[in-house]
C-alpha positions in Angstrom: 0.0 0.0 0.0 1.5 3.4 -1.1 1.3 6.1 1.6 -0.1 9.5 0.4 2.4 12.3 -0.2 2.6 14.8 2.6 3.8 17.4 0.1 2.6 17.6 -3.5 5.2 16.8 -6.1 4.6 19.9 -8.2 5.1 23.3 -6.5 2.1 25.6 -6.0 1.8 28.7 -8.1 4.0 31.6 -7.0 7.5 31.9 -5.6 7.9 28.1 -5.2 8.1 27.7 -9.0 11.6 27.8 -10.4 10.7 30.3 -13.2 9.1 32.8 -10.7 12.6 34.3 -10.0 13.9 35.5 -13.4 16.7 37.9 -12.7 19.7 36.8 -15.0 22.3 38.2 -12.5 21.2 35.9 -9.7 23.5 32.9 -9.4 26.4 31.3 -7.6 29.0 34.0 -8.5 27.1 36.9 -7.1 26.1 35.0 -4.0 29.7 33.9 -3.5 31.0 37.4 -3.9 28.6 38.9 -1.4 29.3 36.0 1.0 33.0 36.7 0.9 32.5 40.3 1.9 30.3 39.1 4.9 32.9 36.4 5.7 35.5 39.1 6.1 33.3 41.7 7.8 31.4 39.7 10.4 34.5 38.2 12.0 36.0 41.7 12.3 32.8 42.8 14.0 32.9 39.8 16.3 36.6 40.2 17.3 36.2 43.9 18.0 33.1 43.0 20.1 35.0 40.5 22.1 37.8 43.0 22.6 35.2 45.6 23.7 34.0 43.1 26.3 37.6 42.5 27.4 38.0 46.3 27.8 35.2 46.3 30.4 37.5 43.9 32.3 34.6 41.8 33.7 37.1 39.9 35.9 37.3 42.9 38.2 35.0 43.9 41.1 31.9 45.7 39.9 32.5 45.4 36.1 30.8 42.1 35.3 27.8 42.7 33.1 27.3 38.9 32.5 26.9 36.1 35.1 30.4 35.1 35.9 29.7 31.4 35.4 28.1 32.1 32.0 30.7 34.5 30.6 32.2 33.2 27.4 35.1 35.6 27.6 37.9 33.1 27.5 40.7 35.7 27.5 40.9 38.4 30.1 43.7 40.8 30.6 44.4 44.3 31.9 43.2 46.6 29.1 46.0 48.9 28.2 46.0 52.7 28.7 48.2 53.4 25.7 47.7 54.4 23.0 44.9 56.6 24.3 42.8 56.1 21.2 42.8 52.3 21.4 39.2 51.8 22.5 38.0 54.6 20.2 39.6 52.7 17.3 38.2 49.3 18.4 34.7 50.5 19.0 34.6 52.8 16.0 35.5 49.8 13.8 33.0 47.6 15.5 30.1 49.9 15.0 31.0 51.3 11.6 31.8 48.0 9.9 28.6 46.5 11.4 26.5 49.3 9.8 28.3 49.0 6.4 27.4 45.3 6.3 23.7 46.0 6.3 23.3 46.5 2.5 25.6 43.6 1.9 23.5 41.3 4.0 20.3 42.4 2.3 21.8 41.9 -1.1 23.1 38.5 -0.1 19.6 37.4 1.0 18.1 38.8 -2.2 20.6 36.7 -4.2 19.5 33.4 -2.5 15.8 34.1 -2.0 14.8 31.4 -4.5 16.2 28.8 -2.1 13.9 30.0 0.6 10.9 28.8 -1.5 12.6 25.7 -3.0 10.2 22.8 -3.5 9.8 20.4 -1.9 10.7 22.4 1.3 12.6 19.5 2.9 13.4 16.7 0.5 15.8 14.9 2.8 17.3 15.1 6.3 20.5 16.8 5.0 18.5 19.6 3.4 16.5 20.0 6.7 19.8 20.5 8.6 21.1 22.9 6.0 18.0 25.0 6.1 18.1 25.1 9.9 21.8 26.2 9.8 20.8 28.9 7.3 18.0 30.0 9.5 20.3 30.3 12.5 22.8 32.3 10.4 20.3 34.7 9.0 18.4 35.1 12.3 21.5 35.8 14.3 22.9 38.2 11.7 19.7 40.3 11.6 19.4 40.1 15.4 23.0 41.5 15.9 22.6 44.2 13.3 19.1 45.3 14.3 19.8 45.4 18.1 23.2 47.0 17.6 21.8 49.8 15.5 19.0 50.3 18.0 21.6 50.5 20.7 23.5 53.2 18.8 20.3 55.3 18.9 19.8 54.4 22.6 16.4 52.9 21.6 15.4 49.8 23.5 12.0 48.5 22.4 12.6 45.1 24.1 12.6 43.9 27.7 15.8 41.9 27.7 19.3 43.1 28.6 20.9 44.4 25.4 24.5 43.8 26.5 23.9 40.2 27.5 21.8 39.4 24.5 24.2 41.1 22.0 27.2 39.3 23.5 25.7 35.8 23.3 24.2 36.7 19.9 27.7 37.3 18.7 28.9 33.9 19.6 25.8 32.3 18.0 26.6 34.3 14.8 30.2 33.4 14.6 29.5 29.7 15.1 26.7 29.9 12.5 29.2 31.4 10.0 31.7 28.6 10.7 29.0 26.0 10.1 27.9 27.8 6.9 31.4 28.0 5.6 32.0 24.3 6.2 28.8 23.5 4.2 29.1 26.0 1.4 32.8 26.6 0.8 33.1 23.9 -2.0 30.4 25.7 -3.9 32.0 29.1 -3.3 35.3 27.9 -4.7 33.6 26.3 -7.7 31.6 29.5 -8.4 34.7 31.8 -8.3 36.7 29.4 -10.5 34.0 29.1 -13.1 33.7 32.8 -13.5 37.4 33.5 -13.2 37.2 35.5 -10.0 36.3 39.2 -10.8 35.6 38.8 -14.5 31.8 39.5 -14.1 32.8 42.9 -12.7 34.3 43.8 -16.1 31.1 42.8 -18.0 28.7 45.6 -19.0 24.9 45.4 -19.1 24.7 44.5 -22.8 27.0 41.5 -22.3 25.4 40.3 -19.1 24.3 36.7 -19.4 22.9 34.2 -16.9 25.2 31.6 -15.4 24.7 28.0 -16.5 21.4 26.6 -15.3 21.4 23.8 -12.7 18.2 22.2 -11.3 17.4 23.3 -7.8 20.1 26.0 -8.1 19.9 29.9 -8.0 19.9 30.4 -11.8 16.5 30.8 -13.4 15.4 28.3 -16.0 13.6 31.1 -17.8 15.7 34.3 -17.2 14.4 37.7 -18.2 16.5 40.2 -20.2 19.1 41.9 -18.0 18.2 45.3 -16.6 21.3 45.6 -14.4 24.7 44.0 -14.7 26.4 42.1 -11.9 28.8 45.1 -11.8 25.8 47.3 -11.3 24.5 45.2 -8.4 27.9 45.2 -6.7 28.2 49.0 -7.3 24.7 49.6 -5.9 25.5 47.7 -2.8 28.9 49.5 -2.5 27.2 52.9 -2.9 24.7 52.1 -0.2 27.5 51.1 2.2 29.4 54.2 1.1 26.5 56.4 2.0 26.3 54.8 5.4 30.0 55.3 5.8 29.8 59.0 5.1 26.9 59.5 7.5 28.3 57.4 10.3 32.1 57.4 10.4 32.5 61.0 11.4 31.4 60.1 15.0 34.6 58.1 15.3 37.2 59.8 13.1 36.1 63.4 13.7 37.2 66.3 11.4 34.9 67.5 8.6 33.0 64.2 8.5 31.7 64.6 12.1 29.1 67.2 11.1 27.8 64.7 8.5 27.3 61.9 11.0 23.5 62.3 10.9 23.0 58.6 11.7 24.9 59.1 14.9 23.1 61.9 16.7 25.2 61.7 19.9 28.4 61.7 17.9 28.0 64.5 15.3 29.7 67.0 17.4 27.2 69.8 17.0 28.1 72.0 20.0 25.4 74.0 21.7 26.9 74.5 25.2 30.2 76.0 24.5 33.2 74.2 26.1 30.8 71.5 27.4 29.2 71.1 23.9 30.2 67.5 23.1 28.2 64.2 23.2 26.4 62.9 26.2 24.8 59.5 26.6 23.3 59.8 30.1 22.2 63.1 31.3 22.1 64.1 35.0 18.3 64.0 34.8 18.3 60.4 33.5 20.8 59.4 36.2 18.6 61.1 38.9 21.3 63.5 39.8 20.0 66.7 41.4 21.7 70.0 42.1 21.2 69.4 45.8 23.5 66.3 45.5 26.4 68.3 43.9 26.2 71.6 45.7 28.6 73.0 48.2 28.2 70.1 50.6 29.8 67.6 48.2 33.0 66.0 49.3 35.2 63.2 47.8 35.8 60.2 50.1 39.2 58.6 49.7 40.2 55.3 51.4 42.8 52.6 51.3 43.6 49.8 53.8 41.9 51.7 56.6 43.2 55.1 55.8 40.5 57.6 55.0 40.4 61.2 53.8 37.7 63.6 52.8 38.3 66.4 50.3 36.0 69.1 49.0 36.1 70.4 45.5 37.9 73.6 46.4 40.7 71.6 48.1 41.1 69.6 44.9 41.1 72.7 42.7 43.6 74.6 44.8 46.5 72.4 43.8 47.9 72.5 47.3 47.6 68.8 48.2 48.1 67.5 44.7 48.9 69.4 41.5 46.4 70.0 38.8 47.1 68.4 35.5 45.6 69.1 32.0 45.6 66.4 29.3 43.9 66.0 25.9 42.1 62.7 26.2 39.3 61.0 24.3 36.1 59.6 25.6 35.0 56.6 23.5 31.6 55.2 23.9 30.4 51.6 23.2 27.9 53.1 20.8 30.8 54.0 18.5 31.2 57.7 19.0 34.4 59.3 20.4 35.5 62.8 21.2 38.8 64.3 22.4 38.6 67.1 24.9 41.1 69.0 27.2 40.5 67.7 30.8 41.9 69.4 34.0 41.9 67.6 37.3 44.1 65.6 39.7 45.9 62.4 38.8 44.4 59.3 40.4 47.9 58.2 41.3 48.5 61.4 43.2 45.3 60.9 45.2 46.2 57.3 45.9 49.4 58.5 47.7 47.3 60.7 50.1 45.8 57.5 51.6 48.9 55.3 51.3 47.7 53.1 48.4 50.4 51.3 46.5 50.8 50.5 42.8 49.4 47.0 43.3 45.9 48.3 44.3 42.9 48.4 42.0 40.5 51.3 42.4 36.8 51.1 43.1 34.9 54.1 42.0 31.5 55.0 43.3 29.1 57.5 41.8 26.4 59.7 43.3 23.8 57.9 41.1 21.2 56.4 43.4 20.8 53.4 41.1 21.6 52.0 37.6 24.3 50.1 35.8 27.9 51.1 36.4 27.1 53.2 39.5 30.1 51.4 40.8 33.1 50.4 38.6 36.6 49.0 39.2 39.8 50.2 37.5 42.7 47.9 37.1 46.0 48.7 38.8 47.5 49.9 35.5 44.5 52.2 34.9 44.4 53.5 38.4 48.1 54.4 38.4 48.6 55.5 34.8 50.2 58.9 34.4 47.3 60.5 32.6 44.4 58.9 34.6 42.5 61.8 36.1 39.7 62.7 38.4 38.6 65.5 36.1 37.1 68.7 37.6 37.1 70.9 34.5 36.9 70.5 30.7 38.2 72.9 28.0 39.0 75.5 30.7 35.6 75.6 32.4 33.9 73.6 35.1 32.2 70.4 34.1 28.5 70.7 33.4 26.1 68.7 35.4 25.5 66.4 32.4 29.2 65.8 32.0 29.7 64.8 35.6 30.0 67.9 37.8 31.5 68.0 40.4 34.1 65.3 39.3 34.4 62.4 36.9 36.9 59.8 35.9 38.9 60.2 32.7 41.3 57.3 31.9 43.2 56.9 28.6 41.7 54.2 26.3 38.9 53.4 28.9 35.4 52.6 27.6 33.3 55.7 28.2 30.9 53.8 30.4 33.7 53.3 32.9 34.6 57.0 32.9 32.3 57.4 35.9 30.5 60.7 36.3 29.4 62.4 39.6 32.1 60.6 41.5 31.5 60.4 45.3 34.2 58.0 46.5 37.5 56.3 45.5 38.6 53.2 47.3 42.0 51.5 46.6 42.3 47.8 47.6 44.1 44.6 46.6 40.9 43.0 45.1 
């Protein structure tokens, strides 16, 4: 007795029919070319993301943003303080390259869309596993890009913790890429060999022809006349990525491009508040900091191994106990923007000597913030004792504004901006 078919042999009308997709440029070469770009770009985004997590130094004190027993950060080290632009470069590359990959990913999905509707949907177990692997890859790629771009805009329409989800999502994506490469690399090599690498990019519209047809492949059995060449498709994708580059990269590199960074509203450098007119992620209002908390009663609490000292802002500004220093240092934010300003304050290493701390101590920093992430952070011993690590009191020759951390904030070379704690209330040096 023959069992009935669960799926009809002939595909239903519409996108499941092979001749529904008629573009003559769609085929193995274009898919392979776009895939190679993603294969280069996504690992760079992943590595810079892992390095960003390392820069948070989750192994220290109050810096862990993930459960310690579930943290996939296999390599931890003291993030260096030199060169001062290290974190700005890392995070600028992470965010900018991620944004530039969006048009490439969309084009790649367009190039393989016939496979999404291939009939029958699951002819065998191997094809089922392949489609599940593809679903994991596409889903994780879109999740990382979508949530990352939303984070740049400080827009969180979800209920989960972005940092945790984005970190684990990165690992899912990189393993999905490795699995996809293992499955598809033979076809990629064959496609590039058949078309002699970049030859299609030298072919104009009039000479654009479909690639050889293969059943159940990407090439249409009934291709339409070409309306765009493969060179045109690649150029269109490149132009889209280029437009995103021009409207984004200024937040990281500065200069004339900064004013064009319209897709990075916190990093376009449009100053409205004079010397304090540079980007802010968390305002005093958002952090629940009031003027009463930072008025004349504010005092900085210093402690180390039982030694304690309290200093008001005037004592710090007088330069009598420790000298004032001025350094040009960047703030680099995890959202990708960075800005270099002239900071004036007292060195953390000089303050440490007032309470007898030694170079082996780490530094616990506490903010006036009544609640919220990174209200307390820990600086490594090399950060706490670096020559240009400051408790900043002024910026660009004037007092810090409330939004920039008045009465005092941390400024450490190459430190992620989220750890440059604002509204500092206490500094405690300890061995752990």
